[in-house]
C-alpha positions as CSV (number, residue, x, y, z in Angstrom):
1,M,10.9,-29.3,15.8
2,R,8.6,-26.0,16.0
3,T,11.4,-23.9,15.0
4,A,12.9,-26.1,12.1
5,A,9.2,-26.1,10.7
6,L,9.3,-22.5,10.9
7,L,12.7,-22.4,9.0
8,L,11.5,-24.3,6.2
9,L,8.1,-22.6,5.8
10,S,10.5,-19.1,5.8
11,V,12.5,-20.6,3.3
12,A,9.2,-21.6,1.2
13,L,8.0,-18.1,1.7
14,M,10.7,-16.3,0.5
15,G,10.1,-14.0,-2.4
16,K,11.3,-11.3,-4.7
17,D,11.6,-8.1,-3.4
18,N,13.6,-6.3,-6.0
19,Y,12.9,-5.4,-9.4
20,T,15.0,-3.2,-11.8
21,T,13.2,-2.1,-15.0
22,Q,13.1,0.2,-18.1
23,A,9.4,0.4,-18.1
24,R,6.8,2.7,-16.5
25,V,6.3,2.4,-12.8
26,V,3.0,3.9,-10.9
27,A,2.5,4.0,-7.4
28,V,-1.0,4.1,-5.8
29,G,-2.2,4.7,-2.6
30,D,-4.6,3.3,0.1
31,I,-8.4,2.4,-1.6
32,H,-9.7,1.1,1.1
33,G,-12.8,-0.4,-0.1
34,D,-13.9,1.5,-2.8
35,Y,-13.9,-0.4,-6.1
36,D,-15.3,2.6,-8.1
37,R,-12.0,4.9,-7.4
38,L,-10.0,2.0,-7.9
39,I,-11.2,1.7,-11.8
40,E,-11.0,5.6,-12.6
41,I,-7.4,5.4,-10.9
42,L,-6.4,2.6,-13.3
43,K,-8.3,4.0,-16.1
44,T,-6.4,7.6,-16.0
45,A,-3.2,5.3,-15.6
46,K,-4.1,3.6,-18.8
47,L,-3.2,0.6,-17.0
48,I,-6.5,-1.3,-17.5
49,D,-8.8,-1.1,-20.8
50,P,-11.4,1.1,-20.4
51,S,-14.1,-1.0,-22.0
52,M,-13.0,-4.6,-20.6
53,L,-11.3,-3.3,-17.4
54,K,-8.4,-5.4,-18.3
55,W,-4.8,-5.1,-17.6
56,S,-3.2,-2.9,-20.7
57,G,0.0,-1.9,-19.2
58,G,2.1,-3.9,-21.2
59,K,5.0,-3.8,-19.0
60,D,4.5,-1.4,-16.7
61,H,5.2,-1.8,-12.9
62,L,2.2,-1.4,-10.7
63,V,2.7,-0.8,-6.9
64,F,0.1,-0.6,-4.5
65,T,1.1,0.7,-0.9
66,G,-1.7,-1.7,0.6
67,D,-5.0,-1.3,2.6
68,F,-7.3,-2.5,0.2
69,V,-9.6,-3.2,2.5
70,D,-12.1,-1.7,5.4
71,R,-13.7,1.6,5.9
72,G,-15.2,1.3,2.1
73,P,-18.1,-0.7,1.0
74,A,-16.6,-3.0,-1.5
75,S,-13.1,-4.6,-0.3
76,R,-14.2,-8.4,-1.6
77,K,-14.9,-6.4,-5.0
78,V,-11.1,-4.5,-4.7
79,L,-9.2,-7.8,-3.9
80,D,-10.7,-9.6,-6.7
81,F,-9.7,-7.2,-8.8
82,V,-6.3,-6.9,-8.1
83,I,-6.1,-10.2,-7.6
84,A,-7.0,-10.8,-11.2
85,L,-5.2,-8.0,-12.6
86,E,-1.8,-9.4,-11.3
87,S,-2.2,-12.3,-13.0
88,Q,-3.0,-10.4,-16.4
89,A,0.0,-8.0,-15.8
90,G,2.1,-11.1,-15.4
91,K,1.4,-12.7,-18.7
92,A,1.8,-9.6,-20.6
93,G,5.3,-9.2,-19.0
94,G,4.5,-6.7,-16.5
95,E,4.4,-6.7,-12.6
96,V,1.8,-5.7,-10.0
97,H,3.1,-5.4,-6.6
98,P,0.2,-5.4,-4.2
99,L,2.0,-4.5,-0.7
100,I,0.5,-5.6,3.1
101,G,-0.9,-2.7,4.6
102,N,-1.7,-2.8,8.3
103,H,-5.6,-3.6,7.6
104,E,-4.8,-6.5,5.2
105,A,-3.2,-7.9,8.3
106,M,-5.6,-7.0,10.9
107,N,-8.2,-8.9,8.7
108,V,-5.8,-12.1,8.5
109,Y,-5.7,-12.0,12.1
110,G,-9.0,-11.5,13.7
111,D,-8.9,-7.4,14.7
112,L,-12.4,-6.9,12.2
113,R,-13.3,-3.7,14.2
114,Y,-12.7,-1.3,10.5
115,V,-14.7,-4.0,8.5
116,T,-18.5,-2.7,7.0
117,K,-21.4,-4.4,7.3
118,D,-21.8,-3.9,3.0
119,D,-17.9,-5.8,3.5
120,Y,-19.9,-8.6,5.6
121,A,-22.9,-8.6,3.2
122,A,-20.5,-9.3,0.3
123,F,-19.8,-12.9,2.1
124,R,-23.4,-13.5,3.1
125,T,-24.6,-16.4,1.3
126,E,-28.6,-18.3,1.6
127,K,-26.9,-20.8,3.9
128,S,-25.1,-17.8,6.2
129,V,-25.9,-17.9,10.0
130,S,-25.2,-15.9,12.9
131,A,-23.5,-18.0,15.9
132,S,-24.4,-15.0,18.1
133,P,-26.3,-11.4,17.7
134,D,-22.4,-9.7,17.4
135,Q,-22.2,-11.5,14.4
136,P,-23.7,-10.6,11.2
137,L,-24.3,-12.6,8.2
138,G,-21.3,-13.3,6.4
139,W,-18.9,-13.3,9.4
140,A,-18.0,-16.8,9.3
141,E,-17.9,-16.8,5.3
142,H,-15.3,-13.6,6.0
143,R,-13.0,-15.5,8.2
144,K,-12.5,-18.7,6.3
145,A,-11.9,-16.5,2.8
146,F,-8.9,-15.0,5.2
147,S,-7.8,-17.7,6.9
148,P,-4.5,-19.4,6.0
149,E,-6.1,-21.6,3.3
150,G,-8.8,-19.2,2.4
151,K,-8.6,-17.0,-1.3
152,Y,-8.0,-13.8,0.3
153,G,-5.9,-15.2,3.3
154,K,-3.4,-17.4,1.3
155,W,-2.8,-14.5,-1.6
156,I,-2.0,-11.7,1.5
157,R,0.5,-13.9,3.2
158,G,2.1,-14.6,-0.2
159,N,2.5,-11.0,-0.5
160,N,5.5,-8.8,0.4
161,V,5.4,-5.7,3.2
162,L,8.5,-3.7,1.1
163,V,9.5,-4.1,-2.4
164,K,12.6,-2.3,-4.1
165,V,11.6,-1.1,-7.7
166,N,14.7,0.6,-9.2
167,E,15.6,3.4,-7.0
168,T,12.8,3.6,-5.0
169,L,11.8,1.5,-1.6
170,Y,7.7,1.5,-1.4
171,L,5.6,0.2,1.7
172,H,2.9,1.1,3.6
173,G,3.9,2.9,6.8
174,G,7.3,3.4,7.4
175,L,10.5,1.9,9.4
176,A,11.6,3.7,12.7
177,P,15.4,3.0,13.8
178,K,14.8,0.3,15.3
179,F,14.3,-1.6,11.7
180,A,16.7,0.6,10.1
181,D,19.5,-2.0,10.1
182,L,17.1,-5.0,8.8
183,K,17.2,-6.4,5.1
184,R,13.9,-6.4,3.2
185,S,14.2,-10.1,3.1
186,K,14.2,-10.3,7.0
187,I,11.3,-8.1,7.3
188,N,9.4,-9.4,4.4
189,D,10.0,-13.4,5.6
190,Q,9.0,-12.1,9.3
191,A,5.4,-10.4,8.6
192,K,4.7,-13.8,6.9
193,L,5.6,-15.9,9.3
194,E,3.5,-13.7,11.9
195,L,0.5,-14.0,9.7
196,Q,1.0,-17.9,9.8
197,D,1.7,-18.0,13.6
198,F,-0.1,-15.5,15.4
199,S,1.6,-15.9,18.6
200,L,5.0,-14.3,17.1
201,I,2.8,-11.3,16.2
202,E,3.2,-9.4,19.7
203,K,7.2,-9.3,19.2
204,G,7.3,-9.3,15.6
205,V,7.2,-6.8,12.8
206,V,3.5,-7.3,12.1
207,G,1.4,-5.6,15.1
208,D,4.9,-3.4,16.0
209,T,3.9,0.6,16.0
210,E,7.4,1.4,14.9
211,G,7.2,-1.1,12.3
212,P,6.7,-0.9,8.4
213,L,2.8,-1.8,8.7
214,W,2.1,1.2,11.7
215,Y,5.0,3.6,11.7
216,R,3.8,7.3,10.8
217,G,7.1,9.3,11.6
218,L,8.2,9.7,8.1
219,A,5.0,11.5,7.0
220,T,4.8,13.4,10.1
221,E,8.1,14.3,12.3
222,K,9.5,17.6,11.4
223,E,11.8,17.6,8.5
224,D,13.9,19.8,10.2
225,Q,15.4,17.2,13.1
226,P,18.8,16.4,12.4
227,A,18.1,12.6,13.5
228,M,15.1,12.1,11.8
229,N,16.9,13.3,8.6
230,A,20.0,11.0,9.2
231,H,17.7,7.8,10.1
232,I,16.0,8.2,6.4
233,D,19.8,8.5,4.9
234,A,20.5,5.6,6.6
235,L,17.4,3.8,5.5
236,L,18.0,4.8,2.1
237,A,21.8,3.7,2.3
238,A,20.9,0.1,3.5
239,H,18.2,-0.2,1.3
240,Q,20.5,1.3,-2.0
241,V,17.7,3.7,-3.0
242,K,17.2,7.2,-3.2
243,R,13.5,7.7,-1.9
244,I,11.1,5.9,0.2
245,V,7.4,6.0,-1.0
246,I,4.9,5.1,1.6
247,G,1.1,5.4,2.1
248,H,-1.1,4.9,5.6
249,T,-1.0,8.4,6.6
250,V,-3.6,10.9,4.8
251,V,-2.5,13.9,3.2
252,P,-4.4,16.5,0.7
253,A,-2.0,15.6,-2.0
254,I,1.1,13.6,-2.6
255,M,3.5,15.1,-0.7
256,P,7.5,15.1,-1.2
257,R,9.0,15.5,2.0
258,F,12.5,15.7,3.8
259,G,13.9,16.7,0.5
260,G,12.2,14.3,-1.7
261,K,13.4,11.8,-0.4
262,V,10.1,10.5,1.3
263,V,6.9,10.4,-0.6
264,V,3.8,10.4,1.1
265,I,0.9,9.0,-1.6
266,D,-1.9,8.2,0.7
267,V,-4.1,11.2,-0.6
268,G,-7.7,9.4,0.9
269,L,-8.3,8.0,-2.4
270,S,-11.4,6.5,-0.9
271,R,-14.6,8.5,-0.8
272,V,-14.8,7.6,2.7
273,Y,-12.0,10.5,3.0
274,G,-13.3,12.5,0.3
275,G,-9.6,12.8,-0.8
276,P,-8.6,13.8,-4.4
277,P,-7.8,10.9,-7.4
278,A,-4.0,11.5,-7.6
279,F,-1.3,8.3,-8.2
280,L,3.0,8.6,-8.5
281,E,4.5,7.3,-11.3
282,F,8.2,7.3,-12.7
283,V,8.9,7.2,-16.0
284,K,12.9,6.9,-17.2
285,G,13.9,7.7,-13.8
286,E,11.9,11.2,-14.1
287,G,8.8,11.4,-10.8
288,F,5.3,13.0,-12.2
289,V,2.5,13.1,-9.7
290,I,-1.2,12.8,-11.7
291,H,-3.6,15.1,-9.8
292,R,-7.3,15.1,-10.7
293,G,-6.4,13.8,-14.2
294,Q,-3.3,16.5,-14.5
295,R,0.4,15.8,-15.0
296,V,2.5,18.0,-12.3
297,R,6.4,17.0,-12.3
298,L,7.3,15.8,-8.9
299,P,10.4,18.2,-7.4
300,A,13.9,16.6,-7.9
301,L,15.5,15.2,-4.9
302,G,16.6,18.5,-2.5
303,A,14.5,21.2,-4.6
304,D,12.0,23.2,-2.6
305,A,8.7,21.5,-2.6
306,M,6.3,24.6,-2.5
307,P,6.4,25.8,-6.6
308,Y,5.0,21.8,-7.1
309,L,2.5,22.1,-4.0
310,K,1.1,25.3,-5.4
311,S,0.4,24.0,-9.1
312,V,-1.0,21.0,-7.5
313,A,-3.1,23.2,-5.1
314,E,-4.4,25.2,-8.7
315,L,-6.0,21.8,-9.6
316,E,-8.1,21.7,-6.1
317,P,-11.3,23.4,-5.5
318,A,-11.4,26.5,-3.7
319,N,-11.7,25.1,-0.1
320,S,-9.7,22.4,-0.4
321,P,-7.4,21.1,2.6
322,L,-4.6,21.8,0.3
323,R,-5.1,25.2,-0.1
324,N,-6.3,26.0,3.3
325,L,-2.8,24.5,4.1
326,L,-1.0,26.1,1.9
327,R,-2.7,29.5,3.0
């Protein structure tokens, strides 16, 4: 009976995860509760009206690679804004793709170690009570909001883990070899099931350190490893894409790796990390990085990334992490 119910739920949760568009595609990395930086990025990308703060991107696609919440002070405000923006974009013929990051999943299944006191305070009401000294005011309301019936819990459970837009695959962390043969729909549906039934997480994809929410190998493994290169080629072939764009691992600038087959876009946008304002965009198949408001062409597949990195470094302060890295 339980298996049949889960199967029905799986069918109900299946969502579209493959898009083809002639419009511009913008990809933004981990926000981590920094509402002001989110607004700054979207204004620079000309996706929101600078005065009304409403969607102005027309038919453009906006991909968030997850981790909207935790660490920063305004997670609830970030979620509210993205949820509203998703609806506004849809009405204009555009698309917002808010992918699930490990921190969204953690908030759903109750791992709250990175929730800030400001985040709890955002849920506090005049009727808030604390069941114990360890529970700050707003804790109960926070948990209700991330429950299956809550505003944020319901929204997160309906989002994808991976999405393909044109010739690019987007996800939060990465995929280790053990997940190389799984289809997007299988991974997306399985993650949604696990976030409905936490007993499935232990042996599933949501909590697996080699899975799409946690794996860092695409961002950290050495690029000259034949086995790693073969794995990335297998992923590209399986998903029929030319590149994979990921967040999760903080880098000093948007980093093309493995000849541009992997692009890491978590630059530490939240002021908790102090990273630069930067995002990725594709226009008619051409890739660009917008770094501190300046447009730099992303290296072509297989091209040397050093000229690109030097161009970006020139936009950075003298003692920035990127300049130090290049030295």
